[in-house]
N, C-alpha and C positions, 0 to 999 in steps of 0.2 A: 752847719755838719755832726754840729751838741744837737740839735732839735731832731735831725733825724735820728741820731743813733739811741736817743729820750725815749720816741716811738717803737724802735725795733725790737722784736720781740725774742725772746731767749727759747731756746728748743727745750727749756726746762717744762717753759709758760703753756707753751702747744701741749708739753703730752700732760699737764697739770689737763687740761683741758676738755682731756678725752679720760679725765675721772682716774690718774692714774697718783700715787702716793708717789712720798718722796723718794723713798727708798724703794719703788719698780722703777721711779724712773733713772731711781743708777744703775741699777742692776740693765733695762734693757737697755741701756746710753754705755755702758763696761761692754754688751754684747754684741751691741756697732762697732765699737772695735775690734775688741774679739774676732768677731766673726765665730763661727763653731766650737765652743769650748763646753769641758768638761765645769762643775756645778763650781770642783775647787779655784778652779784661775778666775770664775765670773766670780766667786770668794771675795779672792782675793785681788782683783780687779777692781771689786765695787764698799771695798775695805765693810766686807758684812757678811757676820757666820753665815759657818756652810749651811748649818739649818734655816736659819731663817733664809738665805741665796735660794738654799732650797725649795722651801716651800711660794718665795715671788716666786722665780722661774713658775714653779707650776698653776700659778695662780696667772701668770702672765698666760700660756699654753693656755689655759680654757677659756683662755680671754680672744684668745685672736693672736699676740704682742708676738710668741717666741710655736716654734715647732724645734720642737728633737727629732734624737733618731740615736737608736741605739747599734754602740757598738763592741761586740764579743759582751757582751752585759755592761759597759756601761753608755750608762746616760751624757748622749752628746744635743747643746743647746743651741741655738743660729735665732738671735733678732732677724722678726719677721719684714717685712723690704715697704718702708714706711709711706707707699704709694700709693700701699690697700687700707691703711688708714684713711685716704682722703676719699678712696673709691667705697669705702663702709660709710663715708656722712654723706655722699650723694646717691648712695642706695637708700639710706633711711632716708632722707630729704626727700628722692621721686615716695616715699611708700605715707610719709608722710604729706605730699602733694593729694593725695591719692584720698584720703582721708579728712583736705581739709575741710571740703563740701557740708560732709555727714556733724562734723564734731561744732561748724558755723551752724546748723539745722537744730539742735541741741542748744548750741548759749542763746539763737535770736528766739527759741523755744520757751529759754524760763528769764530770758526778758523783757519777748513781750510781753505790752500793757494790755489790759481787759479793756477795750471797747465796752463806752459805756456812751447812753442814749437816755433823754429825756421826753419826755411826750407831756404835756399839759389838756387835757381838758377832757370830752366824753371822745372824742373825734381821735385824739392819740393812741388812746390806752385803747378804741377799737384796729388800731396798725398793731399793737401788738396782737391783740388775737388770730388777726390776718396775717405776722408772720408766724405763728403757729400752725395755722392750716399749710404755708408754704411750706415749711419744713419738714409738712407730714410726718410727724417722729412722734413715738408715745411720750404720754405728756403726765407729768407730779405735780399735781395744785393744791396749794390749801391755802383755803377757798371762805372769802370772808363771806360771811351772807349776805351783805350788800350792795355787794356786782352785782347778784341778780335783781336789784328795784335800779340800780346804775345804767346794768344798760337793757333794760326791759327789752327797750324795742331790737338790738343789734344780738342779744345773745340766743334767741332758739334759731336765729337762722347759722350762729356759728353752732351752735350743738349739732343742727342736721346737715352742714355740708361738713364739718365730723368724721359724722355715720356715714358722709357718705367715704369720705377719704377711709373708711375704718381705722380712727384715730386713737387709739385704746389709752384711757386715761385714767391712777388714781389720784381725788382727792383727799383729804383731809378735812374737815369741817364740823363749824361751831353742831353743839348734842340739840340742836335747838329741830319744832315742830316742821318749820318750814319746810330744815334740811331732809328731815327724816323722808317727806312726803315728798318732795323734790328728789330721793334717792330710788324711792319704792315706781315714780316715773319714768325711771333714763333704764334702757335698754342693757344688762349685766356685759352684754359682748362688748359694750362700749367703754366703760365704768366701773368699778373699783370702789366705795366710799366708806372711809369710815370716820367714825367722830370723838372726840373730846369734849371737855367740859367746859377750857378754860375760855377769853372768847378772844375772834378772832378780828382783828382790826385794818390790817394789810394783807393783801392775796401773792403770792411766790407760785411765777409757775417755773417749774424747771421744764426745759424741755431742747435736745436738740445739742447742746454748749454752751446753752444757755442762761438767765436767770432775767425772771421780770421782775420788779414790784410794782404793785399800783396799791392804789387810795383812792376810796372814793368821795367825794363829798362833793354838800349841794355850788358849795360859790369857786373851789381847785379841787377837781378831782387832776393825779397824778400819777404817771406809772416812768417804772428806770427801769429798761434795756444790759443788761451788761454778757456779752459774746465773751468768754473763759470756760476754757472746756476741765482746766482744773479745780475752778470756784464752782462753779457745774457741780463736778465729784462729789466734791464735800457739800453743796445742800442735797445728794440725792441720800449723801450717805448720812448723813441730821435727816431725812426726813425719810429712812427707815428705819433709825432708830425710834422715832413718834408712831411709824406705822405701827407698830410692834406690840406698842401701846394703847393704840387706839380701841376705841371701838366699833361692831360691826353694826 
């Protein structure tokens, strides 16, 4: 019996769960016992001064715990049926259930880890370029000149197919003779190329919410493909900053 009593919730504790202060609880419980009453009676019953009781009653009225009527110019307050609190909680619960899928979706988008894939060798790098064609979206390159040599047999096919699909590209590359010659050959309809003085050793491709990093060497060419919209947008912002200062 003692065990059961220990875990029983008091009415004061239950009302605190509804975010009522101790004084508000006193006033509400006094009003429940009195029934419809004036401020004077309520303040005496709750052992609270009249002005404080009046302020509390108005606050409780605004929050739906108390109602009132005016008789002969005097305001009489009455406690709302406690069952209404259960109904209000059920209504809030139903509203919460309605938006839960959307809230879960927002949380999932933040917690979702980037999908990262690694490709090795020239065949692996070709897979990344084939994915660029598959996504069929505008593409932003920071291109190492070495890429053209490493993919000398595949790259013409890639460019031909890219033009066929009307995929437009922005390219930032090294300010060197070879890349300037390459720019002259490329139709402006499909590519806009700018140059920087710094040496570029790693090619970066930004497209369709993805970022690819490619290195080219005789022994070990490696590509890393990351699928993450937030990181992709950040990389595009970085690209735009360099684009503004790059030479045409």
